[in-house]
C-alpha positions in Angstrom: 0.0 0.0 -0.1 2.8 2.3 0.5 3.9 2.2 -2.9 0.5 2.9 -4.3 0.1 5.9 -1.9 3.5 7.5 -3.2 1.9 6.9 -6.7 -1.1 8.9 -5.6 1.3 11.7 -4.2 3.4 11.8 -7.3 0.5 12.2 -9.4 -1.3 14.6 -7.4 1.8 16.8 -7.5 1.9 16.8 -11.4 0.7 19.3 -13.7 -2.9 18.6 -14.1 -2.4 18.4 -17.9 -4.4 16.3 -20.4 -2.4 12.9 -20.5 -1.8 11.0 -23.8 -4.4 8.5 -22.5 -8.1 7.3 -24.1 -8.9 6.5 -20.4 -8.6 9.8 -18.9 -9.1 13.5 -19.5 -6.6 14.8 -17.0 -3.6 13.6 -14.6 -6.3 14.2 -11.4 -8.3 11.5 -12.9 -5.9 9.0 -12.9 -4.7 9.9 -9.3 -8.5 9.5 -8.5 -8.6 6.0 -10.3 -5.6 4.9 -8.7 -7.1 5.9 -4.8 -10.3 4.3 -5.5 -8.7 1.2 -6.5 -6.1 1.3 -3.5 -8.8 1.6 -0.9 -10.8 -1.2 -2.8 -7.5 -3.5 -2.5 -6.8 -2.2 1.0 -10.2 -3.3 2.1 -9.7 -6.8 0.7 -10.7 -6.5 -2.9 -8.2 -8.8 -5.1 -10.2 -7.9 -8.2 -8.9 -4.3 -7.5 -5.2 -5.4 -7.8 -5.8 -7.1 -10.9 -7.7 -4.0 -12.2 -4.3 -1.8 -11.2 -1.8 -3.7 -12.9 -2.2 -2.3 -16.3 -2.2 1.1 -15.1 1.4 0.7 -14.2 2.6 -1.3 -17.2 4.8 -0.3 -20.2 3.3 2.5 -22.2 0.1 2.7 -20.0 -1.9 5.3 -18.1 1.0 6.0 -15.6 3.5 6.7 -18.5 0.8 8.8 -20.0 0.7 10.9 -16.7 4.5 11.2 -16.5 4.8 8.6 -13.3 8.3 8.0 -12.5 9.9 4.8 -14.2 11.4 3.3 -11.0 8.2 4.0 -8.9 5.6 2.3 -12.0 7.9 -0.9 -12.8 7.9 -1.6 -8.3 4.4 -1.1 -8.5 4.0 -3.5 -11.5 6.3 -6.0 -9.9 4.1 -5.8 -6.6 1.1 -6.3 -8.3 2.0 -8.9 -10.4 0.6 -11.7 -8.1 -3.0 -10.1 -8.6 -2.8 -9.9 -12.2 -0.7 -13.6 -12.8 -2.0 -15.5 -9.9 0.5 -18.5 -8.7 -2.0 -20.8 -8.9 -4.3 -20.8 -12.0 -7.0 -23.6 -12.5 -6.4 -26.1 -15.4 
């Protein structure tokens, strides 16, 4: 959760320009979305982790909003178990 809170804080310090995103109109919209999903994840909703994963992927919403590469990579790694579960049904 610490990394997600850092990501939200980083986005909130960015200029609220229009990102190169088809999903969000402003950087603050990306921050609001990440915050909503972080709150759901903290409350135990594992689906929120799956929804967060693509936000931090390469050439993703995070990149479009000018998020730092290092934090984005750390979050992608931390969220991988939600997107690619270790045990998959056959």
